[in-house]
N, C-alpha and C positions, 0 to 999 in steps of 0.2 A: 363631899368628897369622891374621887374617883378610887374604880377598883378592876383590875385588871382578872379577868378568866381566862387563864390559858388553858387548854385544853390537849392533851397530847397524847396519841393513841397508837400504844403497838401491836401493828397488825400481823404479826406473827411472822411473815415473810421475809425477816432481815430488813422490813421497813417500818418507820415510824414518821407517824402522819400527827399534825396541831396546826392550831390557830389562837390567835390572839383579838379578845375584842376590849377595848378601853371601856368602860361605863358606870352610871351615877346613878346612886340609889332613885237572800232571795231565792235559793235554787230551787229548782224539780228535783224531783229525787230523782237517781239515776242519771243527774246530766252529767256527761262526758266531754274532755276538755280534747279539742282536739288542737288548738293554737301552738304552736310549738314556740312561738316567740314567747309565751310563759314559763320553759323550760330552761331550768339554769345549768349554766355550764362554767365550768373555771379547771384550767387543766396543767399542766405540768409540761412544757416546753424540753424540758433537760439540758444539759449544757452543750446538745448539738448543734447550738445557731438554727436549729428546724423551725418553721412555720407551724408547721401541724403538729398537734400533741402525740405524744408517744401513748398516753394513758388518757384517758375521761371520765367523767362521773356527771351523767345527767341525770336532776331529782324534772321528773314526770310526771304532773297530776294525770289521774287515771278518771276519777271521778268523784262528786258528792254525794253522800248520800244525805237524807233527813232522818235527824234522829231527835230524841227526848233531847229538849236542851239546845241544840241550833244544828249547823252542819258538821259532819265529819267528812275530812279531803283523803282521799287515799292517794298515796305518792307510789311511784316506784325510781327507783337507781338505776339506770341501764349502764354498763361500763363497756366503752368499746378501750382495744389494744392497735396500737403500731411494733407491738413489740415482734423480736423473731419468736418461732417455733409456737409454743401452745404456753404462753402464761399462767401463772397460778396469780388471781388477785382473793381480794378481802376489803370489804365495807364495812363503815362505819356511818351510821347519819345519829345526829342527836336535834331534837328542837331546844331551842330557848328563847325567852320573852325576850324585850325590845332593852331590857336593863341588863340581859346578859345571867338569867336563873335556867337553868338547866329542867325543863319540863318532863322531858324523857331522855334521859344518859344515853350517852354514846352507846349502844351496841353495836357489838363486833359479828360479822357473820360470818359463817364457816368459811374456813377457805375451798375457794371453786376455781377449775381450771375455763381459762375462756375457750370457749365451743367451737366459735365458729368467727369469722371477721369482724362481721356486725354488732349489735349491741346485742350483750349480754346483761339479762335480768343480775345486778347484784343484791339486792333489796328492796321489803317493801316496808313502809311504815304506814303510818293513818295518824292525822290531826284529829286531835278528839274533838266530838264535839259535847258543846258545854265548856269550853272556853271562857276568859275572860276578855271583854271589849279590848282591844290592844292590839297590839303589830307583835309577830314572831318569826322567827327563821330556823330554817329547817337546813343545818348543815349537814353536808355526805360529804366520806374521802373516801378514796380507793389506792390502795397499794398494789402494786401487779410486780412480782419476778418475773421473768425468763432467763433461764444461765444465771450469767454473771449480769444482765441487764435488768436496773429496776427503774421503776417512775410511779411517783404521785399525781393526782390530781383530784381537785376538791372544786365542789361547788354550794352556793349560797340560794335560797328561793326564799322570797320573802314575801312574807302573810300577813292580811289584816281579819278580822273578826270584829263584827258590829251587830250588837242585835244578834246572834248565832249564825248571821252568814261571814262564811268565810270570802274574800276576795285575795287575790293576785296582786302585787304591788310590786313594783321596780324598786331598785336599789336607791333611785334618788328620791323617789315618794316616800322611804322607808325612811331615810336620813331627815328628811326635812320634815316628818306628822309623827314620831317617834319620839319615844323616851330615850333615845342611842345616847343623844348627842347634847341633853338639860346636865348644865351646870361644866359645861366642858369649854376653858378658853382657850384660844387659839392664841 
């Protein structure tokens, strides 16, 4: 039986974000990620025919800590914007397994001002140690408003946990190897 998980997040800035998912039922302590290829980004180019995003949410792996039960992965959501003025933004981050069950409900950040043109830290989240073996998704959404202009950005980072070890995977590997497509007929 196919279920649909739809999450709508009121960002409190006159912006609402959401996504839908169709589903069916060994590192050293202190290791730091420096490979930007694993940062996940998806953005809202807007209705302006622009190739550059107006706002983006980048999920950046920061560090893995070895704890009882396995590794914990610390993630940072960086927000950047091309909106005019000094935009206000809010982020929401949620962790779900490959069947759409929320392990961490979406939590809204406080409304913040984009302090500078580069990346601004929007949220920090930890994929906890001790998760069952399997695949997980970290969803980040950002809503930004500047005057009458608004934009949304979303991103997803895919993670596999095996024997307590956390490993970043791309979307292809996630959808081929996880339970996300079990029972789905095309």
